[in-house]
Structure formats: C-alpha cells, structure tokens
NUTI-984452 format. One record per residue (C-alpha): x, y, z; residue in one letter. Coordinates in steps of 0.2 Angstrom, whole numbers, plus 5000, padded with zeros to 4 digits. Layout:
// residues N
XYZA;...
This chain:
// residues 1024
512448335079M;512548525077A;511048605069R;511048765059T;509648895061T;509049015047T;507749145050T;506249165039T;506949335033G;508549255027E;507649125018V;506449255009G;507949355004R;508849204996H;507249154987L;506949324980R;508749334974Q;508649164966L;507049194956F;506849384954D;508749424950A;509349264944G;510649144951S;512449204951A;513149034949V;514149014933G;514349194929L;516049264926S;516649424936D;516349534920G;514549474919E;514249504938L;515049674937L;514049714921E;512449654930R;512849764945F;513149924935A;511649894924A;510449854938A;509750024941G;508350024953D;508249834954D;508949814971A;508749624971G;509749604955R;511049734961C;511249654978E;511449474972S;512749524959A;513849624971F;513649494985E;514249354973A;515849464969I;516149494988V;515949304992A;517049254977R;518549374981H;518149434999G;519249305008P;520849354998A;520549535000V;520249525019L;521749415021S;522849545012V;522149685023C;522449585039R;524249535034Q;524749715030V;523849805044L;523849675058G;522349755066D;520649675063S;519649835064H;520749935052A;520849775041A;518849775040E;518949965035D;520149935022A;519149785015F;517549895014Q;518550035006A;519249914993T;517449864987F;516850044988L;518150084975V;517549944965L;515750024966V;516450194960R;517350114945R;515949984941S;515350094926G;517050114918S;517949954923L;518049824909R;518449644912I;518949544897R;517849384893A;518149254906G;519349374916G;519549394935S;519349544946L;520449464959G;522049544953A;521249714952W;520449704969L;522149634976Y;523049794970G;521749914977V;521749814994A;523649824995C;523750004991R;522450055003T;523149945017A;524950005014M;524450185014K;523550165031A;525050075038R;526250205033K;525150345040A;525050255056T;526950235057M;527150415053R;526050465067R;526950355079R;528650425073V;527950605076R;527550545094E;529250475097R;530050625090R;529050735102A;529750625116A;531450595108R;531950735095P;533450635089E;532350505081A;532250515062R;530550475054A;531150415037G;532450295045T;531150215057A;529850185044I;531150105032A;531749995046E;530049935050V;529549905032E;531249815028A;530949705044A;529349635038D;529549515024A;527649495022G;527349675018I;528849675006A;528149524997L;526449604994H;527249764988A;528249674975E;526749574969V;525749734966V;527149794955R;527149634944L;526549654926P;524649624925A;524749454917R;525949384930Y;525049464945R;523349394939E;524149214939A;524949244957V;523349304964V;522249164957L;523449024962C;524349084978Y;523049204986F;521449134980E;521948954981G;521448904964R;522248754955T;523148784939H;521748714929D;520448834937E;521648974934A;521848934916A;519948924914A;519649094922T;521049174912I;520649084896G;522349014892C;523148844892P;523748774908V;525548774902G;525448964900T;524848984918V;526248874924R;527448984914G;526849144921R;526949084938L;528749034935A;529149204928R;528249284942A;529249184955R;530949234947D;530449414946L;529949414965L;531449324970R;532649444962G;531649604968R;531549534986L;533449484986T;533849664981R;532849714997R;533949605007G;532649465008L;532649285001A;530949205004P;530549024999S;529149034985M;528548864992A;528148975008G;527249094997L;526048964991T;525748895008T;525449075015A;524249105002G;523248945005L;523248975023E;522749145022A;521249095012R;520848955024A;520749075039V;520049235031A;518249195032I;517249355029V;516149385045P;514249405041P;514149575049S;515649635038L;514849565023L;513149645027R;514049815031A;514949815015T;513449765005L;512449905013G;513750035010A;513949974991A;512049984989L;511950154997D;513350224986Q;512550154971A;510750204974H;510550324988A;512150434988G;513250465003A;512650365017A;514350335026R;515850435029S;517050335018M;515750345004I;515650535006A;517450545004V;517450444988L;515950544981Q;516750704985G;518350664976I;517250594961A;516350754960A;517850864959S;518650784943R;518250644931P;518550464937T;520250404933S;521650304940A;522250464949I;520550494956T;520450314963I;522250334970A;521750494979A;520150414986A;521150264992V;522450375001G;521050475010L;520250315015V;521850245021A;522150405032V;520450365040G;520950185043I;522550245051A;521650365062L;520550215067R;522050115071M;522750255081A;521150285091T;520550115093G;518750165088S;517550025086P;516949965069V;515150005065A;514149855060S;512349795058G;511349675068P;512149515075I;512049375064A;511249205070P;512649095077V;512948945067A;513248795080P;514848745073I;516548715081A;517748845075A;518848985083A;520349055073A;521649155082E;520949325084T;522049475080P;522549575095A;522249765096P;523449885090D;523749965107E;524049855121P;522949855137L;523449835155G;524449935167D;525350095163P;527150085160L;528250095175P;529650225178P;530950215164H;529850095154G;529950145136R;528750015129V;528049845133R;528149705121L;526449615123G;525049665134S;525149635153D;523249645154A;522549515167F;524349435169R;524949355184H;526749295187G;526249115188V;524848995183E;523049055187V;522048935196N;520349005198E;519349145190V;517749235196F;516649365187V;515649485199P;513849515195R;514149695189D;515449635176G;516549785180K;517949675188R;518749505187L;519449415202V;520849285200T;522049185211I;523649105205D;524648955211S;525749065222D;524149125232R;524149295225V;522449375221I;522149505208H;520649615206I;520649675188W;519749805178D;518749695166A;518749825153A;520549865152T;521449715161G;522249835173R;522649775191S;521649865203L;522149775219H;523349635224R;523149525239I;524549405245E;523949255256L;525149175268A;525848995265G;526348895250R;525048775247N;523648785234F;522248905240A;520448905236R;519449065238I;517649115236A;516649265229L;515049315237S;513449305227P;513349495226D;515149495220G;515649615234K;516649505246T;518049375244I;518349245257A;520049165259T;520849035271T;522649035276E;523648915287P;524149045300S;523149015316P;523049205319E;521949235304H;521449085296R;519749145288L;519749325281R;518449425271L;519049555258W;518149705250D;518149685231V;517949865228A;519449925238T;520549765240G;520549795259R;520249665273E;518449675280R;518449545294R;519449405302R;518549245307L;519649145320H;519648955321T;520448845333P;522248805331R;522048615330D;520648625316E;520848645298S;519848765287C;519948755269D;518948785252C;517648925258P;516048935248I;514649065251F;512849005253T;511749075239P;510949205251D;512649265256G;512249255275R;513349095278S;515049025274L;515348845272I;517148785274T;517948615274L;518548575292G;519248425301S;518548315316V;519748295330R;520448115332Q;519648085349G;517948145344E;517848045328R;516647895329E;517047735320P;516747745301G;516747935301Q;517648035289S;519148145296P;518348295286R;516848385290C;515848545284F;515848695295D;514448815293I;514748995299R;513549135301D;514149295293L;512749405300T;513349395318A;515049345326S;515649235312G;515749085324A;515348915318R;513548885318R;513448695314R;514648555309Q;514148415297L;515048255301V;514748095291G;515447935284N;516048005267W;517847985262G;519248115261G;518548265251I;519548345237W;518348485234E;516448525235F;515048645228D;513448705235V;511848695225S;511048865219P;509548835231D;510648815246G;510048645251R;511348525245T;513248495246I;514148395232A;515748335238A;517048245227I;517948115238D;519347995237D;518347835237R;517947715222V;516147705215Y;515647515214V;513947455211G;513047605217G;514047635232R;515747705237A;517147595245V;518747645252L;520347615241N;521647625255R;522347445254P;523247485238H;523647675242G;522847745226V;522047915229A;520647935217M;519248055214R;517947915212G;516347965220A;515248115223I;514248135240D;512648235240L;512448295258V;510848375264D;511348545272I;509848555283A;510048375291T;511848335288G;511348175280R;512148085266L;510748075253R;511548005237L;513247935231V;513547965212L;514947905201G;515447795186A;516347635190E;518147635186G;518147815181L;518947965190S;517948125192I;518748285186R;517448425187S;515648455192Q;514348595191A;512548615197F;511148675185S;510448855190P;508848775196D;509848645206S;508948495197T;510448425189Y;512248395192L;513448385177A;514948285180V;516548275169G;517548115169F;519248075162D;518547955149D;517948105139G;516148105144T;514948225153V;513648135163R;512048225170V;511248165186Y;509548205193D;509948275211T;508348205218A;508548015214D;510348005207G;509847935190R;510747985175E;509648095164R;509748175147L;510948115133P;512748075139R;513848205131M;515248105124V;516548245120H;517748135110R;517947955105V;519547865108P;520947875095V;521347695097G;520947535105P;520847545124P;522147455135P;521547285141P;520547285157R;520847165171S;519846995172D;518047025180P;518146865190E;519846915198E;519047085202E;517547005211R;518746895221R;519847045226M;518247145231Q;517647005242A;519346995251S;519347185253G;520847205242R;519947255226W;520547415218S;520047465200P;521347535189L;521147725189P;520647795171I;521947925174S;523347795173S;522547665161A;521847785148Y;522847945150A;523547925132N;521847885124W;520447995129L;519948175133E;519848235151V;518548355156I;519348475169D;518048615171A;516148635169L;515048785171A;513248825167F;512648985159S;511549085171P;509949035161D;510448855161G;510348835142K;512248815139I;513448705147L;515248755145A;516748645148G;518648635147G;519448485140S;521248415139R;521648295125L;522848165131A;522748065116A;524148145107V;525848205113T;526048345117P;524348375125S;523148515120R;521548585126G;519948665121S;518448755127L;516748685121F;514948745123F;513448625123W;511648655121D;511048575137F;509248535132A;509848445116R;511548385121G;512248455105D;513948535104E;513748715098L;515548765095R;517348735101R;518748855104V;520448775101E;522148855106G;522348805124F;524048725126P;523548615140A;521648645143G;520548755154P;520448725173I;519248865178S;517648935170L;516549085175A;515049155165F;514649345166S;512949385174A;512149405157D;512849245150G;513649335135R;515449305139T;516449175149I;518149195158A;519349055157V;520949005166A;522048885157G;523348755164T;525048835165N;524449005158E;524849165168P;523249255163R;521349225161P;520549245144R;518849305140I;517749235126W;516149285118E;514849135120V;513849175104A;515349185092T;516849095101G;517849255098R;519049315111E;518649475120V;520149595122L;521449485113P;523249525117Q;524749525107A;526249415113G;526549255121H;525149155130L;526449095143R;528049145151A;529549215140I;531049115144L;532249175130A;532749335122L;533949385108A;534249555099I;534849575081S;536449665080P;536049725063R;534349815066D;533949795084G;532449685081T;531949585096V;531649395096F;530749315111T;530449125114G;529249065127G;528348925136R;526948925123D;528248855110G;528349015099T;529749125094V;529049305090R;529849455082R;529649625089W;529949805084D;530749875100A;530450055096S;528550035094T;528249875104G;527249805089R;527349615086E;527949595068L;527749405066A;527849235074V;529349155065I;529248985073A;527948875082R;528348715091F;526548655096E;526448605114G;528248625117R;529448755126T;530748875119V;532048895132D;533548975124R;533849085109L;535449145101A;535649255085I;537049255073A;538049415071P;537249455054D;535549445061G;534849315048R;535049155058T;534349105075L;534848955085V;533348885095I;533348765109Q;531848695119G;531148535126N;530748475108F;532548395107G;534148455100D;534448635095P;533948695078V;534548825066V;533148945060W;533049065045S;532349225051V;531749285034A;531049125028E;530349065045G;530948885043R;532248765049E;533948765041L;534848635051A;534648515065H;536048515078L;536148335083A;537248245095G;537148355111F;538448295123A;537348315139G;537748405155G;536648525165T;535348595152P;534548695166L;535948825165L;536648805148F;536448955137P;536648945118I;538049055111A;538549095093C;540349125088S;540849305084P;541149255066D;539449175065G;540049005059R;539848895074S;538648875089A;539048825107L;537848735119F;538548655135G;540048555130R;539648535111T;540148645097I;539148635080W;539448705063D;538048825059L;538048795040A;537948605040T;537248565057G;538748445060E;539548425077R;541348505076R;542048465093A;541648425112E;542448515126L;543648385135H;545148385146I;546748335137R;547248155141D;545548125150D;544148075139P;542848075153G;541448205153P;541748375161V;540348455172S;540148635166V;538648745169W;538948895157V;540048905142S;540349065132L;541349125117Y;542749245120H;542349405110P;543949365099D;543249195095G;544749095100R;544449025117P;542948965126I;542649005144L;541648885155S;541048895173T;540648745184G;540748675201P;542148765208G;543148825193F;543248935178I;544048845163W;544648895146A;544548785130W;545148795112D;543648855101A;544248755086A;544648585095T;543748595111G;545348545121E;545648625138D;546848765140Q;546948765159G;545948835174V;545749025175V;545149015193M;544748885205R;543748895222N;543048725227E;541748815238A;540848905224L;539748845210R;539848985196Y;538148965188G;538049145181L;539349225169A;539549355156A;541049425146I;541349605143S;541349655124P;543249695125D;543649525132G;544549595148H;543249555161L;542249405166L;540749435178A;540249285188T;538949255202S;538849095212P;537249005210L;537648895226L;538848915240H;539348735244L;539848765262T;538348885266D;536748845255P;535949005261E;537249135263P;536849295272A;537449395256E;537749365238R;539049445226W;539649475209I;541449435205D;542349535191L;543849435185W;545349505175D;545549375161L;547349435157S;547949395175T;546549265181G;546349365197R;544849445205E;544749625200A;543249675210A;541749615220R;540049695219L;538749665233P;537349575223A;535549585229H;534649445239G;533749305231G;534249185218A;535149255203G;534549235186R;535849315175G;537149445170L;537449545154A;538649685149F;538149835139S;538949855121P;540249975127D;540649865143G;540350015155R;538749945162L;538249775169L;536449715172V;535949595186E;534249515186F;533549395198R;531949335206S;531449255222D;530349135212N;531649005206S;532148825207A;533248875222I;532149005231S;530248945231N;529549105237A;527949175230S;527649285214E;528749435216P;527849595220D;527949705204P;528349855215R;529949775221E;531549785210P;532149635202A;533349715189I;534949825194W;536249915183I;537949935189W;539350055183N;540849945181I;542250075183A;541450165198A;540949995206R;539250075210R;537450035207E;536550165195L;534750115194R;533549975199E;531949925189F;530349855194N;528749805184G;528749625180H;527449525188R;528449365187G;530249315188R;531449395176V;532149265164N;533149355152A;533949525149A;534949605135A;535549785129F;535049855113T;536549875100P;536650065103D;536650035122G;535250165125R;533950035131A;533849875141L;532649735137I;532049615150T;530749465149A;529749385162G;528649245168D;527049345165E;527349335146G;527949505142T;529549595139A;529949775144M;531049905135V;531850015148W;532650185144D;534450195150I;534950335138S;535250455153D;536550335161L;537850355147A;538850485156G;538650415174R;
C-alpha cells in the first residue's frame, strides 16, 4: 500500500494553525475574510484564514484560468493575481452572512485571464502584420474569440446578474449540490433551482446571438470535470500564500504585488482601481505567455506516493525544428517526432541529448532541451533493429544485414560513422550491447551448422574487443534455446538471455513439437567461463521484460500475468515481495488437466498454454522495466488487455518496500522502452505505436516538455468553409480544432478512447462534422457542442482503405463508399447500384459533383456516374481495364476530374506514374501530368480550380520503404492551365496522409504520420 510522508515542519505548522489561530472548519467565507483582514501581526491566524479561502475556491479559479489561457504557467500567474486582488480588497470587501466569495473570485479570474489572452493575441497579430501587412488585427482577434465556445461561455457568465452568477459558480464551477448552494446563499433549494434555470435561459440566448448553441448539460459536466482535474499544486499554493502574506504585512515583495500597490497608492481603492490592476497584471501574464519565462516557485513539496497524472497542458510556443521553407506555421510540435513507431529510447549520461530508433531503422539524435533533431542515421534493411549506447554516452553501435558493413560505430556528437567492424558473410550479428567498461561489444551471433555439437543452441554470444582491431575475441556457445533478446549485468559478469523454451520444474524444455514460440525462460550465462549458471522463469508464463538492479544483485522480470518477480542472481531464488501490478478483472479461463499435462510431458509432447493466448483478455502485461541509477525505484510499462480497447500506463515502485508510488496513465497501448536520466530525476518513454518518445518527472509524474497536438499520426483533415478553422483526426482517437493563423490548438472536440479517426468531412456551414474510424459506422458530430448528433448505420461495405467521406454541397447528405445518408436524421437514403443489377459494385472513391446532382466514383478500370438522389447509375464516364483509379478529385467548377492510378494491373511497378485530367463534359482525357515516383496518397484542387496538389509517400501499403527523409519532397503543386509544376514541399517526417487548401486559397495544409500538420504559404503562386 502506498504511504504518505509528512515532514516535522509540516506537522508543526498545522498544529500551530489549529491551536494558536483556531480551526477554519465551519467558518463562512465572510468570517474567514474578516479574520484575515483583522489578523494584524498574527501571522498564524492570517495564514490559516487565507489558506482556507484558497483551498476552498482555488480549484475553480485555477480551472477557469487554465480554460481561458490554455498555458499552465500563465494560468498560475493569473491564479496568483486573482488572490492578490482579494488581498488588496480584503479591508473593504463585504460578504453577506453565509455568502460565498466564489462568484466574486470567478469574475476577477475571468477578467484577468481574458485580458491576458487578448494582449497575447494582439501581440501575435502585430507580429503577423509585420510579416503580412494585409492582416487585420481586429478581425483576427474576433475570429479567434468567436471560434472558442468555452471563452464565450465564461465571458457571458461574468455578465450575469450577481444572484444568477453566484448560483452558476457554486453549482457548475465549484461542483456543489443544490442543497449545499442553498445553505451557502441562505435561501430555499427551490430558489437556487429557479436561479439556475433563469441563468441557463439567459446564457442560451446570449450565446445563440453569438452564433453558438451549447448544451447546458455540457456546462454542468464541464464544470464538474474542471473541478476534478484542477488540483492546486502545493508549490503554487505556497507561492500564492507567501505573496499574500508579503503584501498584507511586508509590502512589495514580488513584482505583481508592486504593481498592485503602486496603483493603490495613486488613488482610492475602487472598482476602477482593481480593474486597472487586473489589466496590468494581465499584461504581465501575456508577456509571460509570449516569452515562455519560467514560473518562480518555492521548494519542491514532498511527493505523495499516489497514482495520478492528469493531462499536462502543453507550452504556448511549440518546440522542435524550425519551419521549413514556405512553412507558415505548424499545427502541433514536431519535437522528438519520428515518422513511425519509436522502438527504443536512450539517454546519454550528460543529459543533453536523446537517442531513439524507430521501426523503420531510422535513428534520431535529439537536443533534449528543445526536441530538435540534431542528426539522422538511416540503417540498411527492413527488419527490426536493436542498437546500443556506450556507457559514456558518446558512441552508438548498430548492426545491419549487409555483409559489407554489418557492425558500425557512430559518434553521438556528430552523427557520423566512426568505425566499421566486419563479420563473416555466413554469420549473423544482432542485438549489440556494450560491456560496462565500454571496452568490448557483445553481439548475438550464430554457430555454423557443421560446427554445432548435439544439443547446442544455434545462437551464440560474440565478444568483440573495441580497443584494438574489433575482431571477435571470444564466442560463448551453450545449450540454451533460441534467444529473443539479452542484457548484460552492470558488473559485466553475467548475460541474461530470454529464450524460446518453456520453464517447467526449475528447468527449461524445448517447445518445438507444437510449434509454439514462447519467451518462457531466462538463461544466466557467466561471461568469464561461458557456462550456463541458472535458468529462471515461471511455469506457464511468458516473459515480457527484464532489468538488472544497479548492483547486479537482482534481476526484475515482467510477465504477462501482471506480475513483476525479483530473482537473486546468485542462487536464482525469488526475493522481495512479488509486485502484483493488477489483479484479474474476471475469473481466469480454465486450465488443462494436470494429469494430462504430466502424461504429455512424459511423452515429450507436452506444451503449456501460453499466457499470451489464454489470459490476453484478463490481465496486465509488463512490457518494459528499468531501475533508477540509485536502485531505489523500479519503473515499468504495462499494457492492460483486460478491456477493449487496450490501454497502457507507466508505473513507479519503491523497490525496497514493493509499494507502488505513482502511476501515469494516458498511453494508448503501453510503454515498450524506458530510460532513466543519469541523475534519476526524469525518465524517457517510448510507447507502442507512438511516433515520439515522452519524458516524465519521476518525483511528480508530470510530463516534461508537453506538446500540443496528437500523440500519434494524423490521418484526416477538414477545413471549415466558414472561418478557415482546421480540424484534424488521428490514430490517437481524437478530433482536434486549430487556429490556422497562429497554430494554436483550440480544443479537442471528440475523443474515441483507444480507437482511430480515419476520415473527416465538414458540412458547408462549418457546424457539423462527419467522423469515421475503426469504432464502427460514421457519426455526425456537432462542432459547437462537441457531441454526437446522429449515427450513420447501415454501411454498405466496399473497400474502406480508400473511401473518403464527402458532404453534399447543400449540406443535407453524406457519402461514404456506396452509401448515402441523411445528415439530419442519420437514416440511409440510398445505395449506389447499377440499374437492373442489384449486386454490389466495387468502387474505391466516391465524390459529389459541385452542383450536387451526380456522384462520380472510381474503381477497378472505370469512372462511373450515379444519381445523387436515388443512387442509380448514369453510365460510365471512362473505362480502362488496365487501371485502378484509387485517387480522384473534382475541380470546384465541376469541369475537370483529376485521377491517378493506385495500381497498374498489367505492370504492378510501372516505371512512371501520372495524373490524368478528364473533361467531364466530353468524358475524354484533357491532359496527363507526370506524377512523381512512389505510391500516391491523394489529390486536391484549390478553391479557384487553378492549382492541383499531389501528395504521396514511399511508406505506404503498396511501397514498404522506410520513413521518408524530411529533406525529400513529398508534396507538389501544379498549375492546371500551364500543365507545369510550380513548387514542391518537404518537411514531414512521416508519410503525408491528407491535404487541403484554405478557403481563400492562400495556404495549403498537410498532415502526416509524425502527428503534426503544416500550413504552407502559397500566396505568391496566385499569379503563376
């Protein structure tokens, strides 16, 4: 069980407050404020009263500041400023008997945060105007404010009459029940309900006039959730308390207090004075948001060993690489991002860099402070690669299948190759690991068939001397099984290898009769003698991870039954409490009969049922383990398979006691690689299917350098025709809304936990989205309310890999594959079918004609037209049996159809690809553009029809090449009339999955597998 530690000083402070100043329990806000104002020089009495006020109303105030500003540092500044205004007004502010300070503090917090937000936007507009003189400040600010329903809601709540605002704040933002609110206000419960009803009516009318129509049920939920997550950090509480006491008793101790006192000295305290003070403090907060200055805080509070980690707000300014040429702004940060899943992460001893390798064998060396990519190393081959980092953190060892340079050493500082170590052509060389002294390299090799003795394993360990020629010094050959992976103990004496045998009765047996490959045993091999010392394992369980303690005394092993078992490396006995990470969520499946197992074992045919197949839906799997440098903390990554969809977490254990200290949730499928920093304060984590590593503070469970945007690849993109707002959907199951002019994430409007959002389409009025993913049928989603409006059931099937979603020009229907739905009701209107032939039609892409009357579809060898109302066929526009038109786009005027063959049936790998432009009035080919190599991903016309964008990636289902080099172009823009290419773009680290022009045609937005979207400036192409 987790234990909470409290220092002697903390106990003394609480006792002093309790007995010297009196308990604050049961006192009203007015009494607390009176006690604070009248405390004089009694520091204990003053402190306890003010601390009680902050504890009572701080969560709601901090929630409002975070929701309005979006930046955690700026929100904390606004939080402090709000309570400093309270200190300034404490002598004159009067609260009626039984009344609440909540509504008054809410108003001050809203005004402070909104002024800071507006100052920040004005600064950004000035910067944009310097770059683009045609930008208008007032219009840009109004558009941003109008786009954010949450900001508008807070602004209208502040404008409510006091009696209505008080009821809303107490019930919706502080989470009190109607009875509690009635007791606080001092009125009947019916009066509270009546005021809430009147407040809802007023808010609904005012927000509707703003062009918004939120659900008041959503208001209630948002308020309760805000209170649940807005826990005031101890450091912020202490800093606010210290500032308040300084202002009350010692004068100007901090810059914000000095501002407030300067205003107070210039004129009598009044509402105007306080408003001016709030305005000046807001400017300070805006500057903080602009510069990213750190927040001053007191000493670090003792860490309570509890499991908690809320989503950490991302910094206002994204980190990562500079924008590429013609890049206007990036949606989301590309710090630490690969184009595909990261497999391993390493932290050099100096802590200045981070080293990662992905599933496409691409190594990145990152600047640990900014997330910028310093060096990029591409390895040959396609198979999964293991790399190693030397103990001093200066050298990377890699293995490759090419016989010319199988084993190479790279310099971390420069990213350049240092040395090549050659191996015989007929020997394998995998999984390099440095010995702790850095003088030798151990690799997993192979024993030639003719040289292998009976019973010997085909795999061996090669020890290479790095101080001389690099030739193999020794080879360790034994009777272990096929080895999956191995580690070397910190003292350099032992190899722990996970093999494919099954652990039974203290020994490992081969499992070949049934052909089940299993990670069932760990072989401890003495490096000096090459002997197998011990075999470790747990009967019937599969081993998922292992880690040596820093003193080499213990080996922690993670199994797929949710346990971490610790073995003594000297005798192989299980030591310390077994760390049961999670209990089963239901009864386990039945096991086989023990007598039958014994009979099968005696006959040599026995094979236990692997836990991975029998218990996969019941228990947690421990996929990663790592010890802190001092050996006091054991960190692990788990994947919970007890629910669908799967989810993962990062956990920290006190190794001596076996208690879980804390848990970090929010990993879609679980961590697979962990690396502590040299000082043990942070840990780098690579997660399953995540294209970037993430760094966490060990003491607090908070993310270091949190980033805005998607955790995984962006697969879908839609732009509102009304205001140019950008919507993105990704592999992390979220739909996010962005301001394309600033790159700021405005909101997460939809979340499908553990699922994937593959496609988005937006209605012409910009108020409705159609979302489709692997969660089932498409859904109709309200942008303003953030909720599902309709479920589009009855999908007719086809080829979902290629189907886009399209909304009709009148916004009344949606098209997906061969099915047409009514957007208002969610009912299926029609299905595309050939007249007099009820059988299914194989189509790949279906699009509405701009006039809304016909539907055009492409498929295997044809382009077909259909009636948009009935779905009946209107004939073939073009037919070519050799082609499969997988990519298509219609020009805005409806005259041209652009297509590109996804496959050429007579030549699967043609020497060249092309884009066909079809004249829809004649059905004939108007032109052919020479498309670029690689597999195409999509086409899109500009709003005026003059430009055509082509985007593709070599990393696709058809072309399985490695992660694209961000220096190579993957996006091209064509001038349709001139039939010539105007510009190419590069900058995405992964494949490009979606592209769209902004409504004004001055920018192009693309989204990629690394999880970011890029806004490209094409305003200079208007006349070309």
